C-alpha atoms as one frame of an Amber mdcrd trajectory, in Angstrom:
protein
  25.547  54.281  23.928  23.265  56.002  21.411  22.672  55.445  17.711  20.914
  57.557  15.116  19.249  55.700  12.254  17.955  57.008   8.928  15.306  55.033
   7.040  14.336  55.817   3.451  14.054  52.635   1.416  10.771  53.643  -0.242
   8.048  56.160   0.651   8.800  56.472   4.360  11.479  58.961   5.421  12.194
  58.503   9.116  14.949  59.249  11.617  15.233  57.645  15.035  17.576  57.802
  17.996  17.836  54.889  20.422  19.947  53.804  23.330  20.348  50.247  24.547
  17.018  50.223  26.385  14.521  52.352  24.475  13.585  54.636  21.604  14.525
  58.210  22.509  13.335  60.095  19.433  11.381  59.070  16.347  10.451  61.594
  13.654   8.994  60.837  10.219   7.973  62.716   7.094   6.677  60.155   4.565
   6.189  60.788   0.872   2.526  60.535  -0.100   1.839  60.618  -3.868  -0.950
  62.880  -5.062  -2.255  60.008  -7.168  -1.201  56.525  -8.183   1.606  54.587
  -6.562   5.138  55.432  -5.472   7.449  56.802  -8.154  11.100  56.297  -7.105
  12.275  59.620  -8.555   9.525  61.639  -6.883   9.984  59.811  -3.577  13.733
  60.458  -3.630  13.157  64.151  -4.403  10.841  64.340  -1.402  13.487  62.709
   0.792  16.197  65.085  -0.438  13.996  68.114   0.232  12.805  67.030   3.683
  15.743  65.247   5.290  17.530  68.413   6.430  14.511  69.742   8.308  13.871
  66.289   9.775  17.422  66.110  11.115  17.007  69.570  12.635  13.841  68.385
  14.352  15.651  65.362  15.789  18.603  67.455  16.961  16.262  69.851  18.726
  15.521  66.924  21.056  18.943  65.280  21.364  22.422  66.777  21.245  24.359
  65.802  18.099  27.451  65.156  20.228  25.509  62.527  22.214  25.304  60.286
  19.129  27.828  57.432  19.127  26.893  55.656  15.874  25.204  56.711  12.626
  23.223  53.958  10.891  21.338  53.941   7.594  19.240  51.573   5.527  21.680
  50.276   2.902  19.040  48.111   1.218  16.923  46.520  -0.058  14.780  49.263
  -1.519  14.409  51.840  -4.282  17.840  52.922  -5.496  17.165  56.678  -5.750
  15.675  56.762  -2.236  18.484  54.693  -0.753  21.109  57.019  -2.246  19.596
  60.081  -0.576  19.673  58.369   2.815  23.190  56.996   2.335  24.534  60.427
   1.345  22.975  62.048   4.397  24.312  59.330   6.707  27.856  59.566   5.311
  27.841  63.342   5.641  26.555  63.194   9.208  29.043  60.509  10.260  31.953
  62.499   8.828  30.752  65.777  10.351  30.276  64.253  13.808  33.359  62.056
  13.553  31.308  58.956  14.371  31.332  55.402  12.946  28.950  54.549  10.105
  26.938  51.306   9.917  24.907  50.313   6.862  22.160  47.872   7.802  19.778
  45.489   6.086  16.264  46.916   6.190  14.574  43.509   6.531  16.864  42.438
   9.363  16.103  45.720  11.150  12.400  44.823  11.180  13.183  41.431  12.725
  15.611  42.688  15.347  13.494  45.635  16.520  10.633  43.153  16.872  12.760
  40.869  19.043  13.970  43.907  21.037  10.507  45.217  21.820   8.786  41.877
  22.489   9.731  38.774  24.428  10.443  36.772  21.254  13.730  34.869  21.425
  13.861  32.447  18.483  10.737  33.094  16.431   9.477  32.294  13.000   9.062
  35.823  11.659   6.392  36.802   9.176   7.671  39.971   7.530   4.962  41.709
   5.497   5.372  45.121   3.884   4.894  46.889   0.572   7.859  45.403  -1.214
   8.495  42.281   0.854   6.562  39.277   2.126   8.764  36.625   3.716   8.773
  33.893   6.341  12.122  34.089   8.107  13.933  32.204  10.880  17.470  32.117
  12.174  19.631  29.088  11.516  23.102  29.340  13.026  24.802  32.599  12.065
  22.304  33.560   9.365  18.652  34.364   8.969  17.086  32.180   6.296  14.040
  32.862   4.154  11.864  29.748   4.270   9.042  31.163   2.170   8.343  34.355
   0.234   6.224  35.971  -2.426   6.828  34.853  -5.980   5.715  38.188  -7.404
   4.597  41.231  -5.365   4.533  41.960  -1.642   1.238  41.887   0.225   1.434
  45.628   0.909   1.871  46.319  -2.797  -1.091  44.022  -3.505  -3.295  45.913
  -1.046  -2.236  49.230  -2.571  -2.994  48.027  -6.116  -6.477  46.920  -5.130
  -7.104  50.155  -3.249  -6.021  52.301  -6.205  -8.271  50.315  -8.532 -11.198
  51.167  -6.275 -10.291  54.850  -6.249  -8.592  54.971  -2.846  -5.395  56.944
  -2.262  -2.050  55.667  -0.995  -1.456  54.054   1.437  -4.193  51.572   0.626
  -3.674  48.965   3.343  -5.429  50.800   6.208  -8.319  51.726   3.902  -8.785
  48.114   2.780  -8.713  47.004   6.425 -11.421  49.508   7.344 -13.604  48.477
   4.399 -13.143  44.771   5.168 -14.613  45.232   8.640 -17.913  46.093   6.929
 -17.843  43.116   4.553 -20.712  40.603   4.833 -20.191  38.229   1.909 -17.115
  36.176   1.053 -16.321  35.635  -2.617 -13.911  32.861  -3.528 -10.620  34.156
  -4.918  -7.409  32.443  -6.132  -5.561  30.870  -3.222  -1.973  30.456  -4.399
   0.453  28.659  -2.099   3.250  26.706  -3.751   5.212  24.756  -1.189   6.468
  27.456   1.166   5.953  30.328  -1.280   2.890  32.369  -2.206   1.651  34.653
  -4.977  -0.621  37.697  -4.896  -0.786  39.068  -8.461  -3.582  36.740  -9.612
  -5.480  37.404  -6.396  -5.326  41.166  -7.040  -6.593  40.764 -10.613  -9.493
  38.579  -9.493 -10.446  41.018  -6.722 -10.350  43.924  -9.189 -12.739  41.997
 -11.457 -15.131  41.498  -8.571 -15.213  45.244  -8.043 -15.640  45.901 -11.769
 -18.591  43.486 -11.792 -20.412  45.489  -9.146 -19.502  43.677  -5.939 -19.516
  46.045  -2.953 -16.134  47.471  -1.974 -16.567  46.131   1.557 -17.077  42.579
   0.297 -14.162  42.834  -2.135 -11.873  44.039   0.659 -13.157  41.371   3.054
 -12.721  38.552   0.541  -9.248  39.746  -0.435  -8.006  40.004   3.149  -9.417
  36.643   4.199  -7.772  34.885   1.259  -4.397  36.629   1.348  -4.006  36.434
   5.118  -4.996  32.756   5.177  -2.182  32.084   2.700   0.326  33.900   4.901
  -0.912  32.145   8.029  -0.680  28.712   6.386   2.937  29.169   5.333   3.876
  30.584   8.742   2.297  27.580  10.443   4.125  25.220   8.103   7.434  26.886
   8.973   6.665  26.522  12.698   6.123  22.795  12.246   9.106  22.275   9.952
  11.515  24.133  12.231   9.969  22.814  15.468   9.730  26.322  16.957   7.095
  27.776  19.253   7.144  31.546  18.643   5.759  33.720  15.847   6.806  37.341
  15.365   4.837  39.593  13.012   6.705  42.615  11.596   6.425  45.077   8.713
   3.842  47.706   7.848   1.071  45.217   7.051   1.719  43.718  10.480  -0.390
  46.539  11.928  -3.497  44.944  10.364  -5.734  43.679  13.168  -7.262  40.858
  11.096  -3.864  39.421  10.171  -2.856  39.606  13.827  -6.053  37.810  14.806
  -5.544  34.958  12.324  -1.956  34.408  13.409  -2.895  34.588  17.085  -5.570
  31.911  16.643  -3.132  29.694  14.751  -0.540  30.083  17.505  -3.079  29.260
  20.196  -4.009  26.070  18.339  -0.329  25.078  18.223   0.518  26.180  21.790
   2.895  28.764  20.339   3.436  32.339  21.463   2.511  35.243  19.203   4.313
  38.594  19.251   3.946  41.895  17.424   5.927  45.069  18.244   4.251  48.417
  19.029   2.405  49.881  16.053   4.880  52.738  15.582   7.634  50.142  15.080
   5.827  47.766  12.708   6.153  49.937   9.595   9.358  51.407   8.183  10.967
  53.659  10.789  14.293  55.158  11.751  14.303  53.603  15.222  14.674  50.072
  13.850  17.617  51.201  11.707  19.205  52.889  14.719  18.723  49.825  16.921
  20.215  47.387  14.423  23.097  49.774  13.776  23.782  49.943  17.511  23.549
  46.161  17.858  25.901  45.569  14.939  28.416  48.172  16.083  28.552  46.619
  19.554  29.416  43.324  17.858  32.241  44.648  15.739  30.513  45.896  12.591
  31.403  49.186  10.920  30.942  50.331   7.321  33.882  52.207   5.781  32.767
  55.121   3.585  34.210  53.419   0.502  32.058  50.340   1.174  28.838  52.225
   1.907  27.307  52.025  -1.575  23.600  51.226  -1.512  22.394  47.681  -2.211
  18.867  47.723  -3.709  18.767  43.889  -3.766  20.337  43.340  -0.320  19.080
  39.997   1.017  18.732  39.225   4.719  20.680  35.983   4.146  23.754  38.043
   3.206  24.284  39.286   6.781  26.438  37.263   9.183  24.707  37.431  12.578
  27.134  37.125  15.485  24.819  38.152  18.316  22.266  36.170  20.313
């Protein structure tokens, strides 16, 4: 059985095709702003202009008639971007005469991570532009045990990068700068119970830069502080839930320093650490396709009249009836 998945919750437009064992095709055409951050209207216009050619590219590698299920990211995300993807998915499902499955973007990150690693019942640290959450499954639902109180870590990295004159996406550029940092400057460390906050940390790091501190040291200090916060809450969830696996997913999960900190923590606790292949950490169509396939095999299907986008779709809203 094969599924095609369309991802377009924010700046990344991506289409993937998977079967039950592997990713068959993955093509992406992300929106990159000329300056500043992501504007929902401009990102959605990019998606609308590019999605036809991207589908043609995918169908040059797989036969349309070989697709059994069409999946799309129903939310959470930017409303204008989600609507473009949903419209394309509905049209394709109707044209091919195939079932439609709307999936939760956050859950897709978790499940593709479990699929492509040996993780069975992990505490998942999900870190991206718009989301930063510590997640674990309890019964038939995934529960959020800790999350950001303001902005996602990816958004925080992008804000700092833009302030220092770096273009989007800022995360990889901050990571590269941080590797050259030599001096750590103390910054606000905000962990409240199981939740965390990054807005004050961004402001303080911007002030360091404005006061003449080297970009490398600002980036280094920011990463060390923010990633320590994330590692602490993940470790606390491991202890609270009495689990022994950590899964790192989301675009910021590609950061080697965050991986290193979590790996060391897991080694200290005799826990196993997992991260999926780099091409599957960020937003991608393959994860949407895989979750759509998984859900369809377990009885899920989204009628056209119930396929409206859900910009505030929470992972806790999905009933999980698979192992």
